C-alpha positions in Angstrom: 191.1 109.3 87.7 194.2 111.1 86.7 196.7 113.6 87.9 199.0 116.1 86.2 201.4 113.4 85.6 199.0 111.6 83.3 198.7 108.6 86.1 196.1 106.4 87.0 195.2 104.4 90.2 193.3 101.8 89.4 192.2 97.9 90.8 190.6 94.9 89.5 186.9 94.8 90.2 187.1 91.1 90.5 189.7 90.8 93.3 188.5 91.2 96.9 190.0 93.2 99.9 190.7 89.9 101.7 192.7 88.6 99.4 195.3 90.9 99.9 195.3 93.4 96.7 196.9 96.0 95.8 196.8 99.2 94.2 198.4 99.8 91.1 200.1 103.1 89.0 199.5 102.7 85.7 200.2 106.0 82.7 197.7 107.1 81.0 197.9 105.4 77.8 196.8 102.8 79.6 193.0 102.3 79.3 190.7 100.7 82.3 188.5 98.3 81.2 184.7 98.3 82.6 186.0 96.3 85.2 188.5 98.5 87.1 187.7 100.8 89.8 188.7 104.1 90.9 191.0 103.4 93.8 190.7 105.5 96.5 193.9 104.4 98.9 197.3 103.4 97.4 200.0 100.9 98.5 198.4 99.9 101.8 195.9 97.6 100.9 197.9 94.5 101.6 196.5 93.4 104.7 196.4 89.8 105.8 195.2 87.9 103.6 195.8 84.0 101.4 199.6 85.3 101.5 200.0 85.9 105.3 201.9 82.9 106.2 205.0 85.2 103.9 204.2 88.5 104.7 203.9 87.5 108.2 206.8 85.6 108.5 209.4 87.5 106.5 213.0 87.7 106.6 213.6 89.7 110.0 210.8 86.8 112.1 212.6 84.0 110.3 215.6 84.7 111.2 214.8 86.1 114.7 212.7 82.7 115.0 215.8 80.6 114.1 218.0 82.6 116.6 215.6 82.1 119.6 215.7 78.5 118.7 219.0 78.1 118.6 220.2 80.6 121.7 217.1 79.5 124.4 215.9 76.2 123.1 212.0 76.1 123.5 212.2 78.4 126.0 210.7 81.7 123.8 207.9 79.0 122.2 204.9 80.0 124.4 205.0 83.3 122.9 204.2 81.8 119.5 200.7 80.0 121.3 200.1 82.4 123.8 200.3 85.7 121.9 198.3 84.4 119.7 194.5 85.2 121.5 195.7 89.1 121.8 196.7 89.3 118.2 193.2 87.5 117.1 191.8 90.8 119.0 194.2 93.4 118.3 193.3 92.5 114.2 189.9 92.6 115.3 189.9 96.1 117.2 192.0 97.8 114.0 189.7 96.3 111.3 186.2 97.3 113.7 187.9 101.5 114.2 188.7 101.5 110.3 185.0 99.8 109.4 183.2 102.2 112.4 185.2 105.8 110.9 186.1 104.9 107.3 189.2 105.7 108.4 192.9 104.3 108.8 194.6 104.1 112.2 197.1 106.8 111.6 194.4 109.2 110.3 192.0 108.4 114.1 195.1 109.4 116.4 195.4 112.2 114.7 192.0 113.3 115.0 191.4 112.0 118.8 194.5 112.2 120.1 197.1 115.2 121.3 199.8 116.4 119.0 203.0 114.9 120.2 201.1 111.4 121.1 200.4 111.5 117.4 203.9 112.5 116.2 205.4 109.5 118.6 203.1 106.9 116.6 203.9 107.9 113.2 207.4 108.7 114.4 207.9 105.1 115.2 206.0 103.7 112.7 208.2 105.6 110.0 211.7 104.6 112.0 210.6 101.0 112.1 209.4 99.7 109.2 212.3 101.5 107.8 214.5 99.5 109.2 212.4 96.2 108.8 212.6 97.3 104.7 216.6 98.1 105.3 216.4 94.4 106.8 214.0 92.9 104.4 216.0 93.9 101.5 219.1 93.0 102.3 217.7 89.6 102.9 217.0 89.0 99.1 220.5 89.8 98.6 221.5 87.2 101.1 218.8 84.6 98.8 220.8 85.7 96.5 224.1 84.7 97.8 223.2 81.9 98.8 221.0 80.2 95.1 224.2 81.3 93.3 226.8 83.3 95.0 225.7 86.2 93.8 227.2 89.9 95.9 224.4 90.4 98.5 224.4 94.0 98.0 224.2 94.6 94.6 221.6 92.2 94.3 219.5 93.6 97.5 219.1 96.8 95.0 218.0 94.7 92.2 215.3 93.0 94.3 214.1 95.7 95.7 214.0 97.5 92.4 212.1 94.3 91.4 209.8 94.8 93.8 208.5 98.7 93.5 208.4 97.7 89.5 205.7 94.9 90.9 204.3 97.5 93.2 204.2 100.3 89.9 203.1 97.9 87.2 201.2 94.2 88.5 197.9 94.0 90.9 199.4 92.9 94.5 197.1 89.6 94.1 198.4 88.8 90.5 202.0 88.4 91.2 201.3 87.2 95.2 199.5 84.5 93.9 202.7 83.6 92.3 205.5 84.5 95.2 203.0 83.1 98.1 204.5 78.9 96.4 208.1 80.1 97.2 206.3 80.7 101.2 206.3 77.0 100.6 209.3 76.6 101.8 208.4 77.5 105.2 207.1 74.3 105.7 210.5 72.3 105.1 211.6 73.5 109.3 208.5 70.8 109.6 209.8 67.9 108.0 213.8 68.9 110.1 211.3 68.2 113.2 210.1 65.3 111.4 213.3 63.5 110.4 214.9 64.4 114.0 214.0 63.6 117.3 212.0 65.7 119.5 211.2 66.3 123.0 207.4 66.4 122.3 206.6 66.4 125.9 208.8 69.7 126.6 207.8 71.4 123.1 203.8 70.8 124.7 205.5 71.8 127.9 207.5 75.2 127.0 203.5 75.8 124.6 201.7 76.7 126.9 204.2 77.6 129.9 206.0 80.7 129.8 209.6 80.7 130.5 211.4 84.0 131.8 214.9 84.2 132.5 216.4 87.7 134.6 218.9 88.5 132.2 219.8 91.1 129.4 220.3 88.6 126.7 216.8 86.7 127.4 214.7 89.6 127.5 217.0 91.4 124.8 215.7 88.0 122.8 211.8 88.3 123.7 211.2 91.8 122.8 212.1 90.8 119.5 210.1 87.9 119.3 207.6 89.7 120.2 207.9 92.5 117.9 208.4 89.9 115.0 205.2 88.6 116.2 202.7 90.9 116.8 204.0 92.9 113.7 202.1 96.6 113.9 202.2 97.3 110.7 199.9 94.4 109.8 197.4 96.3 111.9 198.2 99.5 110.2 197.6 97.5 107.1 194.2 95.8 107.6 192.5 98.7 108.8 193.2 100.8 105.9 192.0 97.2 103.9 188.8 97.4 105.5 188.5 100.9 104.6 188.5 100.8 101.0 186.6 97.8 100.9 183.6 99.7 103.0 184.6 102.7 99.8 183.6 100.6 97.5 180.7 98.8 98.9 178.2 101.9 99.5 175.4 99.1 100.6 177.6 97.6 103.7 177.0 98.4 107.5 180.0 101.4 107.7 180.6 104.7 109.1 177.8 106.6 111.3 175.0 103.5 110.1 177.7 101.4 111.6 177.1 102.7 114.4 173.1 101.7 114.8 172.7 98.7 112.5 175.8 96.4 113.7 178.5 94.5 112.1 178.5 94.7 108.5 178.8 91.1 106.6 182.4 92.4 105.2 183.2 92.6 108.8 182.1 89.7 109.9 183.8 88.3 107.0 187.1 89.9 108.1 186.5 88.2 111.5 186.4 84.9 110.6 189.6 85.0 108.7 191.6 86.3 111.4 191.6 83.9 113.4 192.8 81.7 110.8 195.3 83.2 109.3 196.5 84.7 112.6 197.1 80.8 113.4 198.8 80.1 110.2 201.4 82.6 110.6 201.9 82.0 114.3 202.3 78.3 113.6 205.0 78.8 110.9 206.9 80.9 113.6 206.6 78.4 116.2 207.9 75.7 113.5 210.4 77.7 112.7 212.0 78.5 116.2 211.4 74.6 116.9 213.4 73.5 114.3 216.3 75.4 115.5 216.0 75.0 118.7 216.3 70.7 117.9 219.4 71.1 115.3 221.6 74.4 117.0 220.7 74.4 120.5 223.4 72.9 122.7 225.7 73.7 120.3 229.6 75.0 121.7 229.3 77.8 119.8 225.9 80.5 119.6 224.6 80.5 116.2 224.4 84.2 115.2 225.0 84.0 111.5 223.4 83.4 108.7 225.1 79.9 107.9 223.8 78.6 110.8 219.9 79.0 109.3 221.1 76.7 106.7 222.1 74.2 108.8 218.3 74.5 110.0 216.6 73.1 107.0 219.2 70.1 106.4 218.0 67.1 107.5 215.3 68.1 106.2 216.0 69.3 102.5 219.9 67.9 103.1 222.1 69.3 100.3 219.1 72.0 98.5 218.9 74.0 102.3 220.7 76.8 101.3 218.5 77.1 98.0 215.7 76.3 99.9 216.5 78.6 102.9 217.1 81.7 99.5 214.0 80.6 98.0 211.7 81.2 101.2 213.8 84.7 101.9 213.2 85.9 98.3 209.4 85.3 98.8 208.5 86.3 101.8 210.3 89.6 101.5 208.7 90.3 98.4 205.8 89.4 99.8 206.5 91.7 102.8 207.9 95.4 101.0 204.2 96.1 99.6 202.5 96.1 103.0 205.8 97.6 104.9 206.0 100.8 102.9 202.5 101.4 102.2 201.2 101.3 105.9 204.5 103.7 106.4 203.8 105.5 103.9 199.6 106.4 104.6 200.7 106.8 107.9 203.2 109.8 106.7 199.9 111.4 104.8 197.9 111.2 107.8 201.1 113.0 109.5 200.0 115.8 106.8 196.0 115.6 107.3 196.1 115.1 103.2 192.0 114.1 102.6 191.3 111.0 100.5 191.7 111.4 96.5 193.7 111.3 93.6 196.0 113.7 94.9 197.0 112.0 98.0 197.1 108.6 96.3 199.9 110.3 94.4 201.7 111.8 96.8 201.2 108.6 98.6 203.3 107.1 96.0 206.3 109.6 95.8 206.8 108.7 100.0 206.3 105.4 99.2 209.2 105.3 96.1 211.6 107.4 98.6 210.8 104.5 100.9 212.2 102.4 98.9 214.7 104.0 97.5 216.5 105.2 100.6 216.4 101.6 102.3 217.4 99.9 99.5 220.6 102.1 99.2 220.7 101.2 102.5 220.3 98.0 101.8 223.4 97.7 99.4 225.5 100.0 101.9 225.6 96.9 104.8 225.7 94.0 101.8 228.9 95.8 100.7 230.2 96.2 103.9 229.4 92.7 105.1 227.2 93.4 107.6 225.3 89.7 108.4 222.0 89.4 107.4 220.6 87.7 109.9 221.9 89.8 112.6 220.6 92.8 110.4 217.6 90.9 110.6 217.6 90.1 114.7 218.0 94.1 115.1 215.1 95.3 113.3 213.0 93.0 115.2 214.4 94.1 118.5 213.2 97.9 116.9 210.0 96.5 116.2 209.3 95.0 120.2 211.1 98.4 121.8 208.8 101.1 119.7 205.6 98.8 119.7 203.7 99.1 123.0 202.9 102.7 122.7 201.6 102.2 119.0 199.7 99.5 121.2 197.8 101.7 123.9 196.7 104.3 121.7 195.1 101.2 119.3 193.3 99.9 122.3 192.4 103.1 123.9 190.8 104.3 120.3 188.5 101.3 120.4 186.8 102.2 123.8 186.3 105.9 122.6 182.7 106.5 122.1 183.6 109.3 119.6 185.3 107.6 117.3 183.6 103.9 117.1 179.9 104.7 118.8 177.4 102.3 119.8 180.5 99.8 118.2 182.8 99.2 120.7 184.8 96.4 121.3 183.7 93.6 123.5 185.2 93.6 126.9 187.2 90.1 126.3 188.8 91.3 123.1 189.8 94.8 124.2 190.6 92.6 127.9 193.1 90.4 125.7 194.1 93.8 123.9 194.9 95.1 126.8 196.6 92.0 128.6 199.6 92.4 125.0 199.8 96.0 126.0 201.2 95.1 129.4 203.4 91.5 129.0 205.2 94.4 125.8 205.1 97.8 128.5 206.4 95.3 131.4 209.1 93.3 129.5 210.4 96.5 128.2 210.9 97.9 131.5 212.4 94.9 132.6 215.0 95.1 129.8 215.8 98.5 130.3 216.1 98.2 133.9 218.6 95.4 133.6 221.0 98.5 131.4 221.7 100.3 134.5 221.6 97.8 137.8 
């Protein structure tokens, strides 16, 4: 499958979508092997899989959980625990809608909602994802500073370029299989808990008992934690992943057949994997928050800078804390950048109504390159100006939290839209959990807004 520019999109046939495969852009001079299949889309088939822990707990998440634990102790731990059922429900809805319709979430929103609602969702996605890209690229520059004292701005551009080169030339599953080992650094937060005195009864209590303080600072942090926990871009990426799975397996019961014959084997498999992946992702977020609460909470000065994040790992790895944190930031950023940029590029493609196929693939590729380049320039500028990385990552999570409610609202409505999913409407319990997420994020955002005026 070639374009005028002589580029070929392909994927490895022996890697399944559940293994977080990605699309690769190849020059014409490379011959496709017999096992390669043409791609129907590129850049967004990067949903949750074996590397979910790294992709979901990206630098923005690491720093936000660290700030939450440092400033408020265990008070926000319940978000990581109680959000699990709703997160599973939202991912199941995203997968089901894509499986039945054969379209991604933004394409469905464009079909079934008013133009202004769709424009709101796309604008939110592009702004929040671009901000997240900038934060993660800046964090890669910070990783270089922590590991070998490199200049933050310069190395942000270097690593961003390396990420773009990997996306362009190497299948995602191939390099993710290596980078995922860097995510093991995140489990050093568990080592911190083992090496320090932890009030486990307090941990258990705060895990299941919601605690909310009526203050602007607390509600802002709650919005940020919700923003990084929900991770809307993974919902859109998982939907695109399911679309590609259906397109490649004609025997699967997708589309019109799925409306009457029930769930396909692929859909059932995705459902099983969703439970495990989401559990691992939320558990790591809880570990980071607890470790920060144990080591930083109660300090005389509020912990708001990157050096404070290094202190969280000192009980576990001692003098190597900076290097371990640097590896965690670098690995998780490289894993998160493809789904972040890919889902944003697909959202932009859906706004123009480009039909799926070779031409659309390459347009999406150009949008992705533009997003990555723009974000890299912004990261370089922030690094050169000396803006603290932890602060940028926190504001990125806050932006996600402040804009997530409309997207979740449209997603849940879509799951019960008979024209979209036919008789395979999501289970009432699943929709109830999803509505709970919409209500909670909406109430918290409203409360925070009211505090700005009263």
